TORPA-4810 file (N, C-alpha, C, O; in nm, 3 decimals):
<nodes>
NODE_1_7.114_12.023_13.265_7.017_11.916_13.265_7.000_11.860_13.406_6.888_11.833_13.449_A
NODE_2_7.111_11.842_13.475_7.103_11.790_13.611_7.037_11.886_13.707_6.963_11.845_13.796_G
NODE_3_7.064_12.014_13.689_7.010_12.115_13.779_6.859_12.137_13.758_6.785_12.148_13.855_E
NODE_4_6.814_12.142_13.633_6.675_12.173_13.603_6.588_12.050_13.588_6.466_12.059_13.599_W
NODE_5_6.647_11.935_13.562_6.570_11.812_13.545_6.484_11.779_13.665_6.374_11.726_13.649_G
NODE_6_6.532_11.808_13.783_6.453_11.777_13.903_6.324_11.858_13.912_6.235_11.825_13.990_R
NODE_7_6.315_11.964_13.831_6.193_12.044_13.825_6.106_12.006_13.705_6.007_12.073_13.675_F
NODE_8_6.143_11.899_13.638_6.068_11.855_13.521_6.100_11.931_13.393_6.026_11.924_13.295_G
NODE_9_6.211_12.003_13.396_6.252_12.082_13.279_6.366_12.009_13.209_6.470_11.981_13.269_I
NODE_10_6.345_11.979_13.083_6.451_11.915_13.006_6.539_12.021_12.941_6.492_12.127_12.900_T
NODE_11_6.666_11.990_12.934_6.764_12.083_12.879_6.847_12.009_12.776_6.927_11.922_12.809_T
NODE_12_6.827_12.044_12.651_6.898_11.980_12.541_6.957_12.087_12.450_6.913_12.202_12.452_N
NODE_13_7.056_12.049_12.371_7.117_12.142_12.277_7.102_12.089_12.136_7.132_11.973_12.108_A
NODE_14_7.054_12.174_12.049_7.045_12.142_11.907_7.158_12.217_11.838_7.165_12.340_11.846_L
NODE_15_7.246_12.145_11.772_7.362_12.204_11.707_7.348_12.190_11.556_7.390_12.090_11.499_C
NODE_16_7.289_12.290_11.492_7.269_12.280_11.348_7.398_12.309_11.272_7.486_12.379_11.321_P
NODE_17_7.406_12.254_11.154_7.518_12.285_11.065_7.485_12.411_10.987_7.413_12.498_11.036_G
NODE_18_7.537_12.419_10.867_7.511_12.535_10.783_7.368_12.531_10.733_7.325_12.438_10.666_Y
NODE_19_7.293_12.636_10.769_7.152_12.648_10.732_7.134_12.776_10.651_7.182_12.882_10.690_I
NODE_20_7.066_12.766_10.539_7.037_12.880_10.452_6.931_12.966_10.519_6.821_12.919_10.547_D
NODE_21_6.963_13.091_10.543_6.870_13.184_10.606_6.866_13.315_10.527_6.945_13.333_10.434_T
NODE_22_6.777_13.403_10.563_6.771_13.535_10.498_6.902_13.611_10.514_6.943_13.685_10.425_E
NODE_23_6.968_13.591_10.627_7.091_13.664_10.656_7.208_13.616_10.570_7.289_13.696_10.525_I
NODE_24_7.217_13.485_10.548_7.334_13.432_10.478_7.306_13.380_10.337_7.397_13.328_10.272_N
NODE_25_7.183_13.392_10.290_7.144_13.333_10.161_7.237_13.376_10.047_7.275_13.293_9.964_H
NODE_26_7.273_13.501_10.042_7.359_13.550_9.934_7.499_13.487_9.938_7.565_13.476_9.834_H
NODE_27_7.543_13.448_10.055_7.680_13.395_10.071_7.703_13.264_9.996_7.814_13.239_9.948_H
NODE_28_7.601_13.180_9.984_7.621_13.048_9.924_7.653_13.054_9.776_7.702_12.957_9.719_W
NODE_29_7.627_13.167_9.712_7.659_13.184_9.570_7.796_13.249_9.547_7.836_13.271_9.433_N
NODE_30_7.866_13.281_9.654_8.000_13.340_9.641_8.105_13.229_9.633_8.075_13.112_9.657_T
NODE_31_8.226_13.268_9.600_8.335_13.170_9.593_8.359_13.106_9.730_8.378_12.985_9.740_E
NODE_32_8.358_13.187_9.834_8.376_13.134_9.969_8.263_13.042_10.011_8.286_12.939_10.076_G
NODE_33_8.141_13.079_9.975_8.026_12.995_10.006_8.033_12.861_9.935_8.002_12.758_9.994_G
NODE_34_8.073_12.863_9.810_8.087_12.738_9.734_8.196_12.648_9.793_8.182_12.526_9.792_Q
NODE_35_8.303_12.708_9.843_8.409_12.629_9.907_8.354_12.558_10.031_8.384_12.441_10.055_K
NODE_36_8.273_12.628_10.109_8.212_12.566_10.227_8.119_12.452_10.186_8.122_12.344_10.245_L
NODE_37_8.037_12.476_10.086_7.945_12.372_10.039_8.023_12.250_9.991_7.981_12.137_10.016_I
NODE_38_8.132_12.271_9.923_8.213_12.160_9.873_8.273_12.077_9.986_8.307_11.960_9.965_D
NODE_39_8.288_12.134_10.105_8.342_12.061_10.220_8.235_11.977_10.290_8.269_11.888_10.368_M
NODE_40_8.109_12.004_10.262_8.000_11.932_10.329_7.987_11.791_10.273_8.008_11.769_10.153_L
NODE_41_7.953_11.694_10.357_7.944_11.555_10.313_7.853_11.534_10.191_7.888_11.458_10.100_P
NODE_42_7.738_11.599_10.189_7.645_11.579_10.076_7.637_11.703_9.988_7.546_11.715_9.905_R
NODE_43_7.732_11.794_10.006_7.746_11.913_9.919_7.618_11.995_9.910_7.580_12.041_9.803_K
NODE_44_7.552_12.013_10.025_7.432_12.096_10.026_7.420_12.168_10.160_7.463_12.118_10.264_R
NODE_45_7.360_12.284_10.153_7.331_12.362_10.273_7.191_12.325_10.320_7.101_12.303_10.239_V
NODE_46_7.174_12.316_10.450_7.044_12.282_10.504_6.944_12.395_10.490_6.980_12.511_10.471_G
NODE_47_6.819_12.358_10.499_6.708_12.454_10.499_6.647_12.454_10.639_6.654_12.353_10.708_Q
NODE_48_6.589_12.565_10.681_6.527_12.566_10.814_6.431_12.449_10.836_6.425_12.395_10.946_P
NODE_49_6.358_12.410_10.733_6.262_12.299_10.746_6.332_12.168_10.779_6.268_12.075_10.830_K
NODE_50_6.463_12.159_10.751_6.537_12.037_10.784_6.549_12.015_10.935_6.582_11.905_10.980_D
NODE_51_6.523_12.117_11.012_6.530_12.108_11.158_6.392_12.088_11.222_6.382_12.057_11.341_L
NODE_52_6.287_12.104_11.143_6.150_12.101_11.197_6.117_11.974_11.275_6.065_11.982_11.386_D
NODE_53_6.146_11.859_11.218_6.108_11.733_11.283_6.181_11.717_11.416_6.121_11.673_11.514_A
NODE_54_6.308_11.752_11.419_6.385_11.738_11.542_6.336_11.835_11.650_6.319_11.796_11.765_L
NODE_55_6.313_11.959_11.612_6.262_12.057_11.709_6.124_12.016_11.758_6.094_12.026_11.877_V
NODE_56_6.039_11.971_11.667_5.906_11.926_11.705_5.911_11.810_11.803_5.837_11.806_11.900_G
NODE_57_6.001_11.716_11.776_6.014_11.600_11.866_6.064_11.645_12.004_6.012_11.600_12.106_M
NODE_58_6.163_11.734_12.007_6.215_11.779_12.136_6.113_11.860_12.216_6.120_11.866_12.338_L
NODE_59_6.018_11.922_12.147_5.914_12.000_12.215_5.794_11.915_12.254_5.704_11.963_12.323_C
NODE_60_5.792_11.792_12.211_5.676_11.707_12.237_5.696_11.620_12.361_5.807_11.606_12.413_S
NODE_61_5.588_11.563_12.405_5.593_11.472_12.520_5.669_11.344_12.486_5.713_11.272_12.577_A
NODE_62_5.686_11.314_12.358_5.759_11.194_12.318_5.906_11.199_12.359_5.973_11.096_12.362_Q
NODE_63_5.956_11.317_12.389_6.097_11.330_12.425_6.117_11.354_12.575_6.222_11.403_12.616_S
NODE_64_6.017_11.321_12.656_6.027_11.354_12.798_6.140_11.282_12.871_6.173_11.321_12.983_D
NODE_65_6.201_11.180_12.811_6.313_11.111_12.874_6.447_11.157_12.816_6.552_11.111_12.859_F
NODE_66_6.442_11.247_12.719_6.565_11.302_12.661_6.602_11.427_12.739_6.529_11.526_12.737_I
NODE_67_6.712_11.422_12.808_6.756_11.534_12.892_6.908_11.536_12.892_6.973_11.434_12.917_N
NODE_68_6.965_11.651_12.863_7.109_11.666_12.861_7.172_11.621_12.731_7.293_11.597_12.725_G
NODE_69_7.092_11.608_12.627_7.143_11.562_12.498_7.200_11.678_12.417_7.148_11.790_12.419_A
NODE_70_7.306_11.649_12.346_7.363_11.742_12.249_7.344_11.676_12.114_7.409_11.576_12.083_I
NODE_71_7.256_11.731_12.032_7.216_11.668_11.908_7.264_11.751_11.790_7.225_11.866_11.773_I
NODE_72_7.350_11.691_11.709_7.397_11.757_11.587_7.299_11.730_11.474_7.261_11.615_11.449_S
NODE_73_7.259_11.835_11.407_7.176_11.824_11.288_7.253_11.899_11.179_7.216_12.009_11.138_A
NODE_74_7.362_11.835_11.133_7.456_11.904_11.045_7.489_11.825_10.919_7.591_11.850_10.854_D
NODE_75_7.404_11.730_10.884_7.421_11.649_10.764_7.551_11.569_10.765_7.603_11.533_10.659_D
NODE_76_7.604_11.542_10.883_7.725_11.461_10.894_7.853_11.540_10.902_7.961_11.481_10.905_G
NODE_77_7.846_11.673_10.906_7.967_11.757_10.908_8.054_11.728_11.029_8.177_11.723_11.017_M
NODE_78_7.995_11.710_11.145_8.074_11.687_11.267_8.148_11.554_11.261_8.254_11.539_11.323_A
NODE_79_8.094_11.459_11.190_8.156_11.327_11.180_8.260_11.321_11.069_8.340_11.227_11.063_A
NODE_80_8.259_11.420_10.981_8.350_11.417_10.866_8.492_11.450_10.906_8.581_11.452_10.821_A
</nodes>
């Protein structure tokens, strides 16, 4: 962020939690997948659309002062 910010480039990190995707969709119905879900604060796996608003905001001019941020979008898993 410090290196690229002087060029007007913002550098942020989006740290998603467990997100249901084509690659892992089958896993959530297994015993191991259910154990992971049971450990989550709200007992649910995220959907890709759950990240849309945050990604949209970070790509918009509304976030031009956000630089060097590490943003967790994990339904509270990191705080648990």
